[in-house]
Structures are given as structure tokens and as C-alpha cells.
C-alpha positions, 0 to 999 in steps of 0.5 A: 707932351713928353712921356714914356712909351707903354711898357706892358706886354698887353698894352703894346700888343693891343697897339701893334695888333690894332695898327696891323688890323687898320692898315690891312683892312684899309688896303683890303677895302681899297682893293674892293673899291678899286674894282669899280674905279678907273685906273686914274682914280685907283692910282690916286686912291692908293697914293692917298692910302699910302700916305694915310697908312704911313701916318698911322705907322709913324704915330703908333711905332713912334709912341711905342719905341723899342723893337716895334719902332725899330721895325718901323724904321726898316719899313721907312728904309724899304719905302725909300728903295721902293720909290713910294710917293715922296711925301710917304717917304718923308712921313716915314722918315720921321721914325728915324729921329722924330719919336715922342720925346721922353720928359727931361726930368726922367732923363736927368734922373737916369743920367744922375743915377747911372753916373752917380753925380748931379747933372751940374757936377757932370756937365757945364751945360746940358740941353734939356731939349733932346737932340733926337729921340729914337726907338731905344734911346734919347740924345741930348747935347751937352758940354763937359767942364773942359769945354768939349761938346758932346752928345749924351745918349740915354737908354729909354727906361724899361726898354729892355723888357719890351724887346721880347714882347714886341718881337713876339707880338710882331712875329705873331701878327706876321705869321697869323696874318700872313704879312710875311708869306714865308715858312715859319722856320724862316721867319723864326730865324730872321726874328732871332737875328733881329733879337740878337742885334737889338739885345746888343744895342741895349748895352752901351759898353758894347757900343763904346767898344764898337766906336773905338774899333771903327775909329781905329780901323777906318782912320785911313779913310780921309773924309770919314768921321766917327765919334770918340767916347768919354769913358768916365761919362759912360755906363751900360745905359748912358753913352757920352760921345764927341759931337760930329758935325754935318747935316742929314742927307735931305738938308745936304742936298739942298745946297751941295755942289756936284763935287761934294755930292760926288765925294760923299757918294764915293765915301759911302761906297768905300766905307761899306766895302771897307767894313764888309769885305775887309773888317767883316764888321758892318754898321748895319743901321744905315738910315738917314739919321745915322749919316751926317754930311758936310759941305765938302762931301765928307761924312760922319757916321753915328749910332754904332749900336747895331753892328753885324759881324761876319765869318771870313769864309761866309764873306768870301762865299758872298763875294764869289756869288756877287762876282759870278753874277757880275761876270756872267758865271751862272753855274758858280752863282747858283752853286754859291747861292746854294752854299749860303742857303739862299737857294735850298733846292735843286729846282731849276725854276728857282735857280732861274729866278736866282740868276734873273736877280743876278742879271738885274743887279749886274746892270748897276755894275756895267764896268763904266760910270752908272747913274743911280736914280736915273732912267737907266737905273731900273734895278728896283722896278726889275727886282720888284717884278720878281717879288711874287715869284720869289714869295711863291717859292719856299726854297728861296730864302733869306738866311739870317746873315743876309738880313742886316747885310741887305738892309745896309745895302738897301739903305746905302743904295737909297741914299745913292739914288737920292743923290743921283750919284754916278760912279763905276761901282764895278771898279770899286767892288772887284778889288775888295771882293778879290781881297776877301776871297784871297784872305779866306783862302790864305793867299793874302795878308788879312788885316781885317776881322770882326771883334767880339 
């Protein structure tokens, strides 16, 4: 039944706390039982538990919407990259577009109040069934009186009040429960970055500006579609955009030709490099619901509420770090890691871990076609093995700038793995990195740059 998400701070905190307790308790219980099980039974039990907990996450986060669901979507994205059982990934992926819908009467009231006219005056047709319900908004198909097919996105009523309470509750749970085994200052900085992006997502005038910027800046990329907006039907809480064709990745993969898959993967990679290294303005919500694929491999990108902007000098420093890792320049990689505050000490053991990560990532950029998701693609397993070592070292940190950059990279990498895409990614990366460094040093024309 369509309904509004719980709004009170206490109610939401109780739901979030209950979820954490149930999930954490179930894993603790399995660890105790696992001591008395053989390896096969342990593996089956853990697989079943992953699925049960994924269902709990979807149920609770989907009902809460708001910041809580946004964090749940990130769990889904990480799950894609961690090679959890396919059925777990499918359950978690529901968070991308399968939240409990808001009643149409509520949507109708909000649209009419925002646009100051009746729905019949505003639209020739407005589908009462939602196209999708996400953490912060609900989208509906509609048709303008001139026949233009559009998508109308409506911010959830009262959702602004949930951001601080949800993030505060989640932060408390993670700190007190040691879900994130990091120093409090690092967690505070990460949550401040998440809050900044969420607040921006609540302003549809800002998202309309983002759409306009990316439409113009990426117009030269053949095969990439970004929806235009209809300003007369837009407010701070209602955003009306062109309908973009295409299907989600899973549906695309059912019938896509090898040529279409190849083109789609190349477009994903090229679009990321253009956004980060040239524009320094990144679409930072790369889950499957925000990318649409067409039969010829062209792509549509939607939902530009979560956009991260970077300083040109920081992008150049990150490019120097990445280039050093790919070219075997250990000294430069360590120095750049310290400069952008990933490594915050002179500890040689921590520096060794940084270099091990660089060497692992470099295996995906061998200077020849690399097959994502194949037997040779061991990047995820190899990085995962370093996880305990990283967590034990507070001098290895994730500065705020990395939160959405690495989230975006992880999401795109997950899609490329699902596509089993093959490409010489080094040949794609190097020219963009060199351009970013040259732009920061003033030795090349800079046509990019973030906008406010």
C-alpha cells in the first residue's frame, strides 16, 4: 500500500537501530554456530544469512527513504563489487528503484501546490502509477500539452527534515557499534561530505542547472544522452525532464550484441574520464537505475542531483598518484598519497600497503585489452585481502574528496564487470590524466572546470 515514510526522529532512529541490532546479532550468532559446522555447512549458512539480511536492509531502508535509503543504496553498490551471491545483489538492487511508493493523491497535491495549477491544466496526461520511487523522490511519466513525453520528479514531502536525523542516527550506530572501525574524526568528515551532497539533492533548481551543464559539456560525445529540462514545470521540489529511452543494465544484457556491449562499456569509461579529468564535475550516483542502455550500445544518464565538484589541483594530484601506480613509480605514488591525505604518517608499513594497492589496481591497466569480470580480473579479491590491514591502521584514511569519486569508480567498475567488458583501459586513462596535470600546471588550455 502506498504511504509516506516515517518522519519523526525517534521513529526513524528506532527502525535504524533495530535493523543494525538484528543484522549484527545474526552474524554474531552464525559465527558462534560456525565453530561447530564443517566448511560446507558454514558456507551455505553464511550465504543464506547474506540473503536474509539483504531482505531486511531492503525492507527497512526502502520504507524509511531519505538519507537512510541513500546509505542502503551504497550498500547495494558495494555488494555488486564484492561478488556476493547473485541473488543477494538482486535483492539489494531493489533499493535503486523499488522503494514503497507514495500515494498518487499526495503527489498530485504536491505538484499542483508547487506549480500553482491543476494537473489537468499542467499536463495532457499524468500517469498515476510511479515510474520509480527512490530515496528522496518519486518519478511519474507525463505528457505536456504539446505532446512532449516527460518525467516529473517530485521530492518526498517532509524529506528535508530526515537528513540530519538519519545521518545522525546512522553515525551514532556506526561509531558506538564499531560498524566502521575508523577514528571518529574520519567518520565525521565522511558524514559531513555525505550531508553536503544530500542537501544539494534536495534542491531541484540545482539539479536542473546540473542537467544543463552536463548537456552542453558532453554534447560532443556521440551516444550519450542527458535529459533536458522544462523550466516552466520546475520548482525547488518538482523537476520536469525529457524522457530518456533505454533499459537498465540487466535487461540490456539479456539481448545485447557483443558490439553493443563493447560500445556501451567504452562510453561508460569515456564519460567518466570526461567528467572527472576534464570537467572536474562528476555524476556521483552511478547505480544501475541511473544508467539506461539502448540496443545499439548508446547510453542515457539520469538523476544529476548527486554531483561532486573537484578543485583542478586536487584532480591533478590524484592523476599523478594514479599515473605513478601504473608506471611503477613507488616514490611518487607514496608522496602523492601523503599530499592528498590518504597516507597521514611516515610509517613504512602503511606506505607498503598503499603501494600494494597501487600494484593491484595497475593489473587492470596492463597496456593491452583487459577482460573485466574474467578469471584474470582478481582486483576485487586482492584488494579485499588487504582490508583487515587497512582497517588496523588509522593513518590510512579516506579523505572526503575520495568518498564520491571512489563510489563512482566502484559503481562503474561493477557495471563493466557485469558486462565482461574488454578494453585497453590504460590507453583511455593516460591522455586524460596528462591533460588534467597540464591544465593544473598551466601548460595546456583548460576547457573544463566545475560550475557553482
